mmCIF file of the protein (N, C-alpha, C, O) and its ligand, coordinates in Angstrom:
data_MODEL
# 
_entry.id   MODEL 
# 
loop_
_entity.id 
_entity.type 
_entity.pdbx_number_of_molecules 
1 polymer     1 
2 non-polymer 1 
# 
_entity_poly.entity_id                      1 
_entity_poly.type                           'polypeptide(L)' 
_entity_poly.nstd_linkage                   no 
_entity_poly.nstd_monomer                   no 
_entity_poly.pdbx_seq_one_letter_code       MAKAKRSVKFMCQECGYESPKWMGKCPNCGAWNQMVEMLEPTKKRAVIVYAYG 
_entity_poly.pdbx_seq_one_letter_code_can   MAKAKRSVKFMCQECGYESPKWMGKCPNCGAWNQMVEMLEPTKKRAVIVYAYG 
_entity_poly.pdbx_strand_id                 A 
# 
loop_
_entity_poly_seq.entity_id 
_entity_poly_seq.num 
_entity_poly_seq.mon_id 
_entity_poly_seq.hetero 
1 1  MET n 
1 2  ALA n 
1 3  LYS n 
1 4  ALA n 
1 5  LYS n 
1 6  ARG n 
1 7  SER n 
1 8  VAL n 
1 9  LYS n 
1 10 PHE n 
1 11 MET n 
1 12 CYS n 
1 13 GLN n 
1 14 GLU n 
1 15 CYS n 
1 16 GLY n 
1 17 TYR n 
1 18 GLU n 
1 19 SER n 
1 20 PRO n 
1 21 LYS n 
1 22 TRP n 
1 23 MET n 
1 24 GLY n 
1 25 LYS n 
1 26 CYS n 
1 27 PRO n 
1 28 ASN n 
1 29 CYS n 
1 30 GLY n 
1 31 ALA n 
1 32 TRP n 
1 33 ASN n 
1 34 GLN n 
1 35 MET n 
1 36 VAL n 
1 37 GLU n 
1 38 MET n 
1 39 LEU n 
1 40 GLU n 
1 41 PRO n 
1 42 THR n 
1 43 LYS n 
1 44 LYS n 
1 45 ARG n 
1 46 ALA n 
1 47 VAL n 
1 48 ILE n 
1 49 VAL n 
1 50 TYR n 
1 51 ALA n 
1 52 TYR n 
1 53 GLY n 
# 
loop_
_struct_asym.id 
_struct_asym.entity_id 
A 1 
B 2 
# 
loop_
_chem_comp.id 
_chem_comp.type 
_chem_comp.mon_nstd_flag 
ALA 'L-peptide linking' y 
ARG 'L-peptide linking' y 
ASN 'L-peptide linking' y 
CYS 'L-peptide linking' y 
GLN 'L-peptide linking' y 
GLU 'L-peptide linking' y 
GLY 'peptide linking'   y 
ILE 'L-peptide linking' y 
LEU 'L-peptide linking' y 
LYS 'L-peptide linking' y 
MET 'L-peptide linking' y 
PHE 'L-peptide linking' y 
PRO 'L-peptide linking' y 
SER 'L-peptide linking' y 
THR 'L-peptide linking' y 
TRP 'L-peptide linking' y 
TYR 'L-peptide linking' y 
VAL 'L-peptide linking' y 
ZN  non-polymer         . 
# 
_pdbx_entity_nonpoly.entity_id   2 
_pdbx_entity_nonpoly.name        ? 
_pdbx_entity_nonpoly.comp_id     ZN 
# 
_pdbx_nonpoly_scheme.asym_id         B 
_pdbx_nonpoly_scheme.entity_id       2 
_pdbx_nonpoly_scheme.mon_id          ZN 
_pdbx_nonpoly_scheme.ndb_seq_num     1 
_pdbx_nonpoly_scheme.pdb_seq_num     101 
_pdbx_nonpoly_scheme.auth_seq_num    101 
_pdbx_nonpoly_scheme.pdb_mon_id      ZN 
_pdbx_nonpoly_scheme.auth_mon_id     ZN 
_pdbx_nonpoly_scheme.pdb_strand_id   A 
_pdbx_nonpoly_scheme.pdb_ins_code    . 
# 
loop_
_atom_site.group_PDB 
_atom_site.id 
_atom_site.type_symbol 
_atom_site.label_atom_id 
_atom_site.label_alt_id 
_atom_site.label_comp_id 
_atom_site.label_asym_id 
_atom_site.label_entity_id 
_atom_site.label_seq_id 
_atom_site.pdbx_PDB_ins_code 
_atom_site.Cartn_x 
_atom_site.Cartn_y 
_atom_site.Cartn_z 
_atom_site.occupancy 
_atom_site.B_iso_or_equiv 
_atom_site.pdbx_formal_charge 
_atom_site.auth_seq_id 
_atom_site.auth_comp_id 
_atom_site.auth_asym_id 
_atom_site.auth_atom_id 
_atom_site.pdbx_PDB_model_num 
ATOM   1   N  N  . MET A 1 1  ? 71.497 -2.620 112.896 1.00 0.00 ? 1   MET A N  1 
ATOM   2   C  CA . MET A 1 1  ? 72.817 -2.372 112.924 1.00 0.00 ? 1   MET A CA 1 
ATOM   3   C  C  . MET A 1 1  ? 73.645 -3.696 113.163 1.00 0.00 ? 1   MET A C  1 
ATOM   4   O  O  . MET A 1 1  ? 73.199 -4.653 113.796 1.00 0.00 ? 1   MET A O  1 
ATOM   5   N  N  . ALA A 1 2  ? 74.766 -3.653 112.649 1.00 0.00 ? 2   ALA A N  1 
ATOM   6   C  CA . ALA A 1 2  ? 75.744 -4.851 112.883 1.00 0.00 ? 2   ALA A CA 1 
ATOM   7   C  C  . ALA A 1 2  ? 76.081 -4.903 114.370 1.00 0.00 ? 2   ALA A C  1 
ATOM   8   O  O  . ALA A 1 2  ? 76.383 -3.912 115.035 1.00 0.00 ? 2   ALA A O  1 
ATOM   9   N  N  . LYS A 1 3  ? 76.003 -6.114 114.816 1.00 0.00 ? 3   LYS A N  1 
ATOM   10  C  CA . LYS A 1 3  ? 76.428 -6.332 116.308 1.00 0.00 ? 3   LYS A CA 1 
ATOM   11  C  C  . LYS A 1 3  ? 77.889 -6.479 116.523 1.00 0.00 ? 3   LYS A C  1 
ATOM   12  O  O  . LYS A 1 3  ? 78.361 -6.414 117.658 1.00 0.00 ? 3   LYS A O  1 
ATOM   13  N  N  . ALA A 1 4  ? 78.614 -6.674 115.475 1.00 0.00 ? 4   ALA A N  1 
ATOM   14  C  CA . ALA A 1 4  ? 80.111 -6.849 115.629 1.00 0.00 ? 4   ALA A CA 1 
ATOM   15  C  C  . ALA A 1 4  ? 80.794 -5.663 116.119 1.00 0.00 ? 4   ALA A C  1 
ATOM   16  O  O  . ALA A 1 4  ? 81.512 -5.760 117.115 1.00 0.00 ? 4   ALA A O  1 
ATOM   17  N  N  . LYS A 1 5  ? 80.657 -4.661 115.578 1.00 0.00 ? 5   LYS A N  1 
ATOM   18  C  CA . LYS A 1 5  ? 81.428 -3.452 115.981 1.00 0.00 ? 5   LYS A CA 1 
ATOM   19  C  C  . LYS A 1 5  ? 80.494 -2.343 116.317 1.00 0.00 ? 5   LYS A C  1 
ATOM   20  O  O  . LYS A 1 5  ? 79.643 -1.921 115.534 1.00 0.00 ? 5   LYS A O  1 
ATOM   21  N  N  . ARG A 1 6  ? 80.708 -1.869 117.587 1.00 0.00 ? 6   ARG A N  1 
ATOM   22  C  CA . ARG A 1 6  ? 79.953 -0.687 118.007 1.00 0.00 ? 6   ARG A CA 1 
ATOM   23  C  C  . ARG A 1 6  ? 80.863 0.537  118.322 1.00 0.00 ? 6   ARG A C  1 
ATOM   24  O  O  . ARG A 1 6  ? 81.970 0.363  118.832 1.00 0.00 ? 6   ARG A O  1 
ATOM   25  N  N  . SER A 1 7  ? 80.463 1.584  118.064 1.00 0.00 ? 7   SER A N  1 
ATOM   26  C  CA . SER A 1 7  ? 81.296 2.832  118.494 1.00 0.00 ? 7   SER A CA 1 
ATOM   27  C  C  . SER A 1 7  ? 81.273 2.996  119.966 1.00 0.00 ? 7   SER A C  1 
ATOM   28  O  O  . SER A 1 7  ? 80.226 3.250  120.561 1.00 0.00 ? 7   SER A O  1 
ATOM   29  N  N  . VAL A 1 8  ? 82.367 2.860  120.537 1.00 0.00 ? 8   VAL A N  1 
ATOM   30  C  CA . VAL A 1 8  ? 82.462 3.026  122.126 1.00 0.00 ? 8   VAL A CA 1 
ATOM   31  C  C  . VAL A 1 8  ? 83.349 4.222  122.349 1.00 0.00 ? 8   VAL A C  1 
ATOM   32  O  O  . VAL A 1 8  ? 84.343 4.444  121.658 1.00 0.00 ? 8   VAL A O  1 
ATOM   33  N  N  . LYS A 1 9  ? 82.954 4.968  123.327 1.00 0.00 ? 9   LYS A N  1 
ATOM   34  C  CA . LYS A 1 9  ? 83.831 6.060  123.728 1.00 0.00 ? 9   LYS A CA 1 
ATOM   35  C  C  . LYS A 1 9  ? 83.546 6.281  125.215 1.00 0.00 ? 9   LYS A C  1 
ATOM   36  O  O  . LYS A 1 9  ? 82.616 5.702  125.777 1.00 0.00 ? 9   LYS A O  1 
ATOM   37  N  N  . PHE A 1 10 ? 84.310 7.074  125.796 1.00 0.00 ? 10  PHE A N  1 
ATOM   38  C  CA . PHE A 1 10 ? 84.323 7.255  127.308 1.00 0.00 ? 10  PHE A CA 1 
ATOM   39  C  C  . PHE A 1 10 ? 84.157 8.681  127.625 1.00 0.00 ? 10  PHE A C  1 
ATOM   40  O  O  . PHE A 1 10 ? 84.803 9.502  126.974 1.00 0.00 ? 10  PHE A O  1 
ATOM   41  N  N  . MET A 1 11 ? 83.372 9.056  128.543 1.00 0.00 ? 11  MET A N  1 
ATOM   42  C  CA . MET A 1 11 ? 83.105 10.427 128.852 1.00 0.00 ? 11  MET A CA 1 
ATOM   43  C  C  . MET A 1 11 ? 83.349 10.688 130.303 1.00 0.00 ? 11  MET A C  1 
ATOM   44  O  O  . MET A 1 11 ? 83.004 9.891  131.175 1.00 0.00 ? 11  MET A O  1 
ATOM   45  N  N  . CYS A 1 12 ? 83.949 11.816 130.542 1.00 0.00 ? 12  CYS A N  1 
ATOM   46  C  CA . CYS A 1 12 ? 84.203 12.270 132.028 1.00 0.00 ? 12  CYS A CA 1 
ATOM   47  C  C  . CYS A 1 12 ? 82.858 12.731 132.671 1.00 0.00 ? 12  CYS A C  1 
ATOM   48  O  O  . CYS A 1 12 ? 82.140 13.571 132.128 1.00 0.00 ? 12  CYS A O  1 
ATOM   49  N  N  . GLN A 1 13 ? 82.580 12.177 133.770 1.00 0.00 ? 13  GLN A N  1 
ATOM   50  C  CA . GLN A 1 13 ? 81.291 12.619 134.426 1.00 0.00 ? 13  GLN A CA 1 
ATOM   51  C  C  . GLN A 1 13 ? 81.449 13.969 135.043 1.00 0.00 ? 13  GLN A C  1 
ATOM   52  O  O  . GLN A 1 13 ? 80.478 14.687 135.281 1.00 0.00 ? 13  GLN A O  1 
ATOM   53  N  N  . GLU A 1 14 ? 82.686 14.309 135.299 1.00 0.00 ? 14  GLU A N  1 
ATOM   54  C  CA . GLU A 1 14 ? 82.962 15.561 135.800 1.00 0.00 ? 14  GLU A CA 1 
ATOM   55  C  C  . GLU A 1 14 ? 82.734 16.789 134.888 1.00 0.00 ? 14  GLU A C  1 
ATOM   56  O  O  . GLU A 1 14 ? 81.999 17.721 135.213 1.00 0.00 ? 14  GLU A O  1 
ATOM   57  N  N  . CYS A 1 15 ? 83.433 16.724 133.692 1.00 0.00 ? 15  CYS A N  1 
ATOM   58  C  CA . CYS A 1 15 ? 83.553 17.720 132.867 1.00 0.00 ? 15  CYS A CA 1 
ATOM   59  C  C  . CYS A 1 15 ? 82.967 17.474 131.488 1.00 0.00 ? 15  CYS A C  1 
ATOM   60  O  O  . CYS A 1 15 ? 82.748 18.394 130.700 1.00 0.00 ? 15  CYS A O  1 
ATOM   61  N  N  . GLY A 1 16 ? 82.714 16.152 131.219 1.00 0.00 ? 16  GLY A N  1 
ATOM   62  C  CA . GLY A 1 16 ? 82.097 15.873 129.841 1.00 0.00 ? 16  GLY A CA 1 
ATOM   63  C  C  . GLY A 1 16 ? 83.204 15.678 128.810 1.00 0.00 ? 16  GLY A C  1 
ATOM   64  O  O  . GLY A 1 16 ? 82.909 15.586 127.619 1.00 0.00 ? 16  GLY A O  1 
ATOM   65  N  N  . TYR A 1 17 ? 84.437 15.613 129.216 1.00 0.00 ? 17  TYR A N  1 
ATOM   66  C  CA . TYR A 1 17 ? 85.472 15.264 128.230 1.00 0.00 ? 17  TYR A CA 1 
ATOM   67  C  C  . TYR A 1 17 ? 85.229 13.871 127.581 1.00 0.00 ? 17  TYR A C  1 
ATOM   68  O  O  . TYR A 1 17 ? 84.747 12.931 128.213 1.00 0.00 ? 17  TYR A O  1 
ATOM   69  N  N  . GLU A 1 18 ? 85.562 13.814 126.404 1.00 0.00 ? 18  GLU A N  1 
ATOM   70  C  CA . GLU A 1 18 ? 85.317 12.658 125.618 1.00 0.00 ? 18  GLU A CA 1 
ATOM   71  C  C  . GLU A 1 18 ? 86.622 11.963 125.124 1.00 0.00 ? 18  GLU A C  1 
ATOM   72  O  O  . GLU A 1 18 ? 87.511 12.632 124.597 1.00 0.00 ? 18  GLU A O  1 
ATOM   73  N  N  . SER A 1 19 ? 86.736 10.596 125.300 1.00 0.00 ? 19  SER A N  1 
ATOM   74  C  CA . SER A 1 19 ? 87.964 10.053 124.787 1.00 0.00 ? 19  SER A CA 1 
ATOM   75  C  C  . SER A 1 19 ? 87.583 8.646  124.109 1.00 0.00 ? 19  SER A C  1 
ATOM   76  O  O  . SER A 1 19 ? 86.646 7.949  124.500 1.00 0.00 ? 19  SER A O  1 
ATOM   77  N  N  . PRO A 1 20 ? 88.371 8.346  123.119 1.00 0.00 ? 20  PRO A N  1 
ATOM   78  C  CA . PRO A 1 20 ? 88.080 6.953  122.486 1.00 0.00 ? 20  PRO A CA 1 
ATOM   79  C  C  . PRO A 1 20 ? 88.484 5.777  123.407 1.00 0.00 ? 20  PRO A C  1 
ATOM   80  O  O  . PRO A 1 20 ? 88.049 4.638  123.240 1.00 0.00 ? 20  PRO A O  1 
ATOM   81  N  N  . LYS A 1 21 ? 89.354 6.130  124.400 1.00 0.00 ? 21  LYS A N  1 
ATOM   82  C  CA . LYS A 1 21 ? 89.719 4.974  125.274 1.00 0.00 ? 21  LYS A CA 1 
ATOM   83  C  C  . LYS A 1 21 ? 89.592 5.394  126.626 1.00 0.00 ? 21  LYS A C  1 
ATOM   84  O  O  . LYS A 1 21 ? 89.703 6.573  126.962 1.00 0.00 ? 21  LYS A O  1 
ATOM   85  N  N  . TRP A 1 22 ? 89.329 4.327  127.520 1.00 0.00 ? 22  TRP A N  1 
ATOM   86  C  CA . TRP A 1 22 ? 89.297 4.706  128.977 1.00 0.00 ? 22  TRP A CA 1 
ATOM   87  C  C  . TRP A 1 22 ? 90.611 5.158  129.580 1.00 0.00 ? 22  TRP A C  1 
ATOM   88  O  O  . TRP A 1 22 ? 91.692 4.645  129.291 1.00 0.00 ? 22  TRP A O  1 
ATOM   89  N  N  . MET A 1 23 ? 90.444 6.163  130.447 1.00 0.00 ? 23  MET A N  1 
ATOM   90  C  CA . MET A 1 23 ? 91.693 6.635  131.208 1.00 0.00 ? 23  MET A CA 1 
ATOM   91  C  C  . MET A 1 23 ? 91.243 6.594  132.613 1.00 0.00 ? 23  MET A C  1 
ATOM   92  O  O  . MET A 1 23 ? 90.056 6.789  132.877 1.00 0.00 ? 23  MET A O  1 
ATOM   93  N  N  . GLY A 1 24 ? 92.096 6.359  133.511 1.00 0.00 ? 24  GLY A N  1 
ATOM   94  C  CA . GLY A 1 24 ? 91.849 6.399  134.972 1.00 0.00 ? 24  GLY A CA 1 
ATOM   95  C  C  . GLY A 1 24 ? 91.859 7.832  135.400 1.00 0.00 ? 24  GLY A C  1 
ATOM   96  O  O  . GLY A 1 24 ? 91.284 8.115  136.452 1.00 0.00 ? 24  GLY A O  1 
ATOM   97  N  N  . LYS A 1 25 ? 92.412 8.712  134.745 1.00 0.00 ? 25  LYS A N  1 
ATOM   98  C  CA . LYS A 1 25 ? 92.436 10.185 135.114 1.00 0.00 ? 25  LYS A CA 1 
ATOM   99  C  C  . LYS A 1 25 ? 91.980 11.002 133.946 1.00 0.00 ? 25  LYS A C  1 
ATOM   100 O  O  . LYS A 1 25 ? 92.513 10.807 132.853 1.00 0.00 ? 25  LYS A O  1 
ATOM   101 N  N  . CYS A 1 26 ? 91.114 11.829 134.073 1.00 0.00 ? 26  CYS A N  1 
ATOM   102 C  CA . CYS A 1 26 ? 90.599 12.708 133.027 1.00 0.00 ? 26  CYS A CA 1 
ATOM   103 C  C  . CYS A 1 26 ? 91.662 13.682 132.730 1.00 0.00 ? 26  CYS A C  1 
ATOM   104 O  O  . CYS A 1 26 ? 92.086 14.410 133.627 1.00 0.00 ? 26  CYS A O  1 
ATOM   105 N  N  . PRO A 1 27 ? 92.135 13.745 131.486 1.00 0.00 ? 27  PRO A N  1 
ATOM   106 C  CA . PRO A 1 27 ? 93.265 14.728 131.132 1.00 0.00 ? 27  PRO A CA 1 
ATOM   107 C  C  . PRO A 1 27 ? 92.748 16.112 131.196 1.00 0.00 ? 27  PRO A C  1 
ATOM   108 O  O  . PRO A 1 27 ? 93.569 17.013 131.366 1.00 0.00 ? 27  PRO A O  1 
ATOM   109 N  N  . ASN A 1 28 ? 91.412 16.415 131.074 1.00 0.00 ? 28  ASN A N  1 
ATOM   110 C  CA . ASN A 1 28 ? 90.954 17.755 131.054 1.00 0.00 ? 28  ASN A CA 1 
ATOM   111 C  C  . ASN A 1 28 ? 90.755 18.388 132.390 1.00 0.00 ? 28  ASN A C  1 
ATOM   112 O  O  . ASN A 1 28 ? 91.182 19.518 132.628 1.00 0.00 ? 28  ASN A O  1 
ATOM   113 N  N  . CYS A 1 29 ? 90.053 17.604 133.340 1.00 0.00 ? 29  CYS A N  1 
ATOM   114 C  CA . CYS A 1 29 ? 89.740 18.212 134.556 1.00 0.00 ? 29  CYS A CA 1 
ATOM   115 C  C  . CYS A 1 29 ? 90.697 17.610 135.767 1.00 0.00 ? 29  CYS A C  1 
ATOM   116 O  O  . CYS A 1 29 ? 90.851 18.149 136.863 1.00 0.00 ? 29  CYS A O  1 
ATOM   117 N  N  . GLY A 1 30 ? 91.249 16.488 135.368 1.00 0.00 ? 30  GLY A N  1 
ATOM   118 C  CA . GLY A 1 30 ? 92.098 15.862 136.311 1.00 0.00 ? 30  GLY A CA 1 
ATOM   119 C  C  . GLY A 1 30 ? 91.507 14.939 137.306 1.00 0.00 ? 30  GLY A C  1 
ATOM   120 O  O  . GLY A 1 30 ? 92.184 14.413 138.189 1.00 0.00 ? 30  GLY A O  1 
ATOM   121 N  N  . ALA A 1 31 ? 90.215 14.745 137.151 1.00 0.00 ? 31  ALA A N  1 
ATOM   122 C  CA . ALA A 1 31 ? 89.328 13.856 138.036 1.00 0.00 ? 31  ALA A CA 1 
ATOM   123 C  C  . ALA A 1 31 ? 89.764 12.320 137.752 1.00 0.00 ? 31  ALA A C  1 
ATOM   124 O  O  . ALA A 1 31 ? 89.900 11.860 136.618 1.00 0.00 ? 31  ALA A O  1 
ATOM   125 N  N  . TRP A 1 32 ? 89.957 11.620 138.914 1.00 0.00 ? 32  TRP A N  1 
ATOM   126 C  CA . TRP A 1 32 ? 90.204 10.186 138.785 1.00 0.00 ? 32  TRP A CA 1 
ATOM   127 C  C  . TRP A 1 32 ? 88.899 9.364  138.719 1.00 0.00 ? 32  TRP A C  1 
ATOM   128 O  O  . TRP A 1 32 ? 87.904 9.685  139.369 1.00 0.00 ? 32  TRP A O  1 
ATOM   129 N  N  . ASN A 1 33 ? 88.945 8.378  137.972 1.00 0.00 ? 33  ASN A N  1 
ATOM   130 C  CA . ASN A 1 33 ? 87.844 7.285  137.847 1.00 0.00 ? 33  ASN A CA 1 
ATOM   131 C  C  . ASN A 1 33 ? 86.549 7.952  137.535 1.00 0.00 ? 33  ASN A C  1 
ATOM   132 O  O  . ASN A 1 33 ? 85.524 7.507  138.052 1.00 0.00 ? 33  ASN A O  1 
ATOM   133 N  N  . GLN A 1 34 ? 86.498 9.021  136.702 1.00 0.00 ? 34  GLN A N  1 
ATOM   134 C  CA . GLN A 1 34 ? 85.321 9.556  136.286 1.00 0.00 ? 34  GLN A CA 1 
ATOM   135 C  C  . GLN A 1 34 ? 84.817 9.218  134.814 1.00 0.00 ? 34  GLN A C  1 
ATOM   136 O  O  . GLN A 1 34 ? 83.760 9.644  134.347 1.00 0.00 ? 34  GLN A O  1 
ATOM   137 N  N  . MET A 1 35 ? 85.643 8.462  134.201 1.00 0.00 ? 35  MET A N  1 
ATOM   138 C  CA . MET A 1 35 ? 85.464 8.143  132.693 1.00 0.00 ? 35  MET A CA 1 
ATOM   139 C  C  . MET A 1 35 ? 84.448 6.916  132.713 1.00 0.00 ? 35  MET A C  1 
ATOM   140 O  O  . MET A 1 35 ? 84.685 5.847  133.276 1.00 0.00 ? 35  MET A O  1 
ATOM   141 N  N  . VAL A 1 36 ? 83.358 7.203  132.062 1.00 0.00 ? 36  VAL A N  1 
ATOM   142 C  CA . VAL A 1 36 ? 82.351 6.189  131.975 1.00 0.00 ? 36  VAL A CA 1 
ATOM   143 C  C  . VAL A 1 36 ? 82.164 5.740  130.506 1.00 0.00 ? 36  VAL A C  1 
ATOM   144 O  O  . VAL A 1 36 ? 82.342 6.570  129.614 1.00 0.00 ? 36  VAL A O  1 
ATOM   145 N  N  . GLU A 1 37 ? 81.836 4.545  130.229 1.00 0.00 ? 37  GLU A N  1 
ATOM   146 C  CA . GLU A 1 37 ? 81.821 3.918  128.860 1.00 0.00 ? 37  GLU A CA 1 
ATOM   147 C  C  . GLU A 1 37 ? 80.484 4.399  128.200 1.00 0.00 ? 37  GLU A C  1 
ATOM   148 O  O  . GLU A 1 37 ? 79.408 4.208  128.765 1.00 0.00 ? 37  GLU A O  1 
ATOM   149 N  N  . MET A 1 38 ? 80.572 4.964  127.109 1.00 0.00 ? 38  MET A N  1 
ATOM   150 C  CA . MET A 1 38 ? 79.367 5.363  126.405 1.00 0.00 ? 38  MET A CA 1 
ATOM   151 C  C  . MET A 1 38 ? 79.245 4.560  125.148 1.00 0.00 ? 38  MET A C  1 
ATOM   152 O  O  . MET A 1 38 ? 80.236 4.380  124.439 1.00 0.00 ? 38  MET A O  1 
ATOM   153 N  N  . LEU A 1 39 ? 78.011 4.044  124.826 1.00 0.00 ? 39  LEU A N  1 
ATOM   154 C  CA . LEU A 1 39 ? 77.793 3.323  123.592 1.00 0.00 ? 39  LEU A CA 1 
ATOM   155 C  C  . LEU A 1 39 ? 77.095 4.297  122.675 1.00 0.00 ? 39  LEU A C  1 
ATOM   156 O  O  . LEU A 1 39 ? 76.306 5.132  123.119 1.00 0.00 ? 39  LEU A O  1 
ATOM   157 N  N  . GLU A 1 40 ? 77.396 4.185  121.358 1.00 0.00 ? 40  GLU A N  1 
ATOM   158 C  CA . GLU A 1 40 ? 76.726 5.020  120.361 1.00 0.00 ? 40  GLU A CA 1 
ATOM   159 C  C  . GLU A 1 40 ? 76.190 4.208  119.187 1.00 0.00 ? 40  GLU A C  1 
ATOM   160 O  O  . GLU A 1 40 ? 76.691 4.261  118.063 1.00 0.00 ? 40  GLU A O  1 
ATOM   161 N  N  . PRO A 1 41 ? 75.147 3.457  119.511 1.00 0.00 ? 41  PRO A N  1 
ATOM   162 C  CA . PRO A 1 41 ? 74.503 2.680  118.436 1.00 0.00 ? 41  PRO A CA 1 
ATOM   163 C  C  . PRO A 1 41 ? 73.842 3.636  117.393 1.00 0.00 ? 41  PRO A C  1 
ATOM   164 O  O  . PRO A 1 41 ? 73.782 3.314  116.206 1.00 0.00 ? 41  PRO A O  1 
ATOM   165 N  N  . THR A 1 42 ? 73.390 4.715  117.820 1.00 0.00 ? 42  THR A N  1 
ATOM   166 C  CA . THR A 1 42 ? 72.739 5.656  117.058 1.00 0.00 ? 42  THR A CA 1 
ATOM   167 C  C  . THR A 1 42 ? 73.298 7.038  117.473 1.00 0.00 ? 42  THR A C  1 
ATOM   168 O  O  . THR A 1 42 ? 74.079 7.128  118.421 1.00 0.00 ? 42  THR A O  1 
ATOM   169 N  N  . LYS A 1 43 ? 72.904 8.090  116.778 1.00 0.00 ? 43  LYS A N  1 
ATOM   170 C  CA . LYS A 1 43 ? 73.373 9.391  117.032 1.00 0.00 ? 43  LYS A CA 1 
ATOM   171 C  C  . LYS A 1 43 ? 72.472 10.070 118.023 1.00 0.00 ? 43  LYS A C  1 
ATOM   172 O  O  . LYS A 1 43 ? 72.843 11.069 118.639 1.00 0.00 ? 43  LYS A O  1 
ATOM   173 N  N  . LYS A 1 44 ? 71.215 9.492  118.187 1.00 0.00 ? 44  LYS A N  1 
ATOM   174 C  CA . LYS A 1 44 ? 70.264 10.266 119.014 1.00 0.00 ? 44  LYS A CA 1 
ATOM   175 C  C  . LYS A 1 44 ? 70.546 10.283 120.436 1.00 0.00 ? 44  LYS A C  1 
ATOM   176 O  O  . LYS A 1 44 ? 70.206 11.266 121.093 1.00 0.00 ? 44  LYS A O  1 
ATOM   177 N  N  . ARG A 1 45 ? 71.151 9.269  121.000 1.00 0.00 ? 45  ARG A N  1 
ATOM   178 C  CA . ARG A 1 45 ? 71.559 9.392  122.453 1.00 0.00 ? 45  ARG A CA 1 
ATOM   179 C  C  . ARG A 1 45 ? 72.558 8.424  122.784 1.00 0.00 ? 45  ARG A C  1 
ATOM   180 O  O  . ARG A 1 45 ? 72.540 7.356  122.171 1.00 0.00 ? 45  ARG A O  1 
ATOM   181 N  N  . ALA A 1 46 ? 73.438 8.634  123.670 1.00 0.00 ? 46  ALA A N  1 
ATOM   182 C  CA . ALA A 1 46 ? 74.334 7.838  124.260 1.00 0.00 ? 46  ALA A CA 1 
ATOM   183 C  C  . ALA A 1 46 ? 73.935 7.292  125.480 1.00 0.00 ? 46  ALA A C  1 
ATOM   184 O  O  . ALA A 1 46 ? 73.329 8.042  126.246 1.00 0.00 ? 46  ALA A O  1 
ATOM   185 N  N  . VAL A 1 47 ? 74.173 6.008  125.858 1.00 0.00 ? 47  VAL A N  1 
ATOM   186 C  CA . VAL A 1 47 ? 73.805 5.363  127.046 1.00 0.00 ? 47  VAL A CA 1 
ATOM   187 C  C  . VAL A 1 47 ? 74.949 4.985  127.818 1.00 0.00 ? 47  VAL A C  1 
ATOM   188 O  O  . VAL A 1 47 ? 75.871 4.340  127.318 1.00 0.00 ? 47  VAL A O  1 
ATOM   189 N  N  . ILE A 1 48 ? 74.932 5.395  129.142 1.00 0.00 ? 48  ILE A N  1 
ATOM   190 C  CA . ILE A 1 48 ? 75.978 5.035  130.054 1.00 0.00 ? 48  ILE A CA 1 
ATOM   191 C  C  . ILE A 1 48 ? 75.850 3.605  130.384 1.00 0.00 ? 48  ILE A C  1 
ATOM   192 O  O  . ILE A 1 48 ? 74.795 3.289  130.934 1.00 0.00 ? 48  ILE A O  1 
ATOM   193 N  N  . VAL A 1 49 ? 76.728 2.664  130.153 1.00 0.00 ? 49  VAL A N  1 
ATOM   194 C  CA . VAL A 1 49 ? 76.424 1.265  130.431 1.00 0.00 ? 49  VAL A CA 1 
ATOM   195 C  C  . VAL A 1 49 ? 77.261 0.758  131.851 1.00 0.00 ? 49  VAL A C  1 
ATOM   196 O  O  . VAL A 1 49 ? 76.886 -0.137 132.609 1.00 0.00 ? 49  VAL A O  1 
ATOM   197 N  N  . TYR A 1 50 ? 78.344 1.488  131.969 1.00 0.00 ? 50  TYR A N  1 
ATOM   198 C  CA . TYR A 1 50 ? 79.023 1.074  133.129 1.00 0.00 ? 50  TYR A CA 1 
ATOM   199 C  C  . TYR A 1 50 ? 79.842 2.214  133.624 1.00 0.00 ? 50  TYR A C  1 
ATOM   200 O  O  . TYR A 1 50 ? 80.447 2.994  132.890 1.00 0.00 ? 50  TYR A O  1 
ATOM   201 N  N  . ALA A 1 51 ? 79.817 2.252  134.929 1.00 0.00 ? 51  ALA A N  1 
ATOM   202 C  CA . ALA A 1 51 ? 80.553 3.355  135.616 1.00 0.00 ? 51  ALA A CA 1 
ATOM   203 C  C  . ALA A 1 51 ? 81.742 2.768  136.444 1.00 0.00 ? 51  ALA A C  1 
ATOM   204 O  O  . ALA A 1 51 ? 81.491 1.957  137.336 1.00 0.00 ? 51  ALA A O  1 
ATOM   205 N  N  . TYR A 1 52 ? 82.944 3.123  136.199 1.00 0.00 ? 52  TYR A N  1 
ATOM   206 C  CA . TYR A 1 52 ? 84.091 2.639  136.857 1.00 0.00 ? 52  TYR A CA 1 
ATOM   207 C  C  . TYR A 1 52 ? 84.082 3.322  138.243 1.00 0.00 ? 52  TYR A C  1 
ATOM   208 O  O  . TYR A 1 52 ? 83.723 4.482  138.444 1.00 0.00 ? 52  TYR A O  1 
ATOM   209 N  N  . GLY A 1 53 ? 84.524 2.452  139.168 1.00 0.00 ? 53  GLY A N  1 
ATOM   210 C  CA . GLY A 1 53 ? 84.707 3.091  140.588 1.00 0.00 ? 53  GLY A CA 1 
ATOM   211 C  C  . GLY A 1 53 ? 83.338 3.403  141.194 1.00 0.00 ? 53  GLY A C  1 
ATOM   212 O  O  . GLY A 1 53 ? 83.259 3.912  142.312 1.00 0.00 ? 53  GLY A O  1 
HETATM 213 ZN ZN . ZN  B 2 .  ? 86.992 15.605 133.310 1.00 0.00 2 101 ZN  A ZN 1 
# 
């Protein structure tokens, strides 16, 4: 896979809400600082690489 662009998304640890960008507050469940960055190099699994807060 090319290293230049990777699909990145963020997921709320509280409710599993997914967003293409990081947000301080989850719009779905309202939890603060629960959005974690997910990398999707493949479809088989996502890896949490960094947890904010
Ligand atoms: Zn949430």
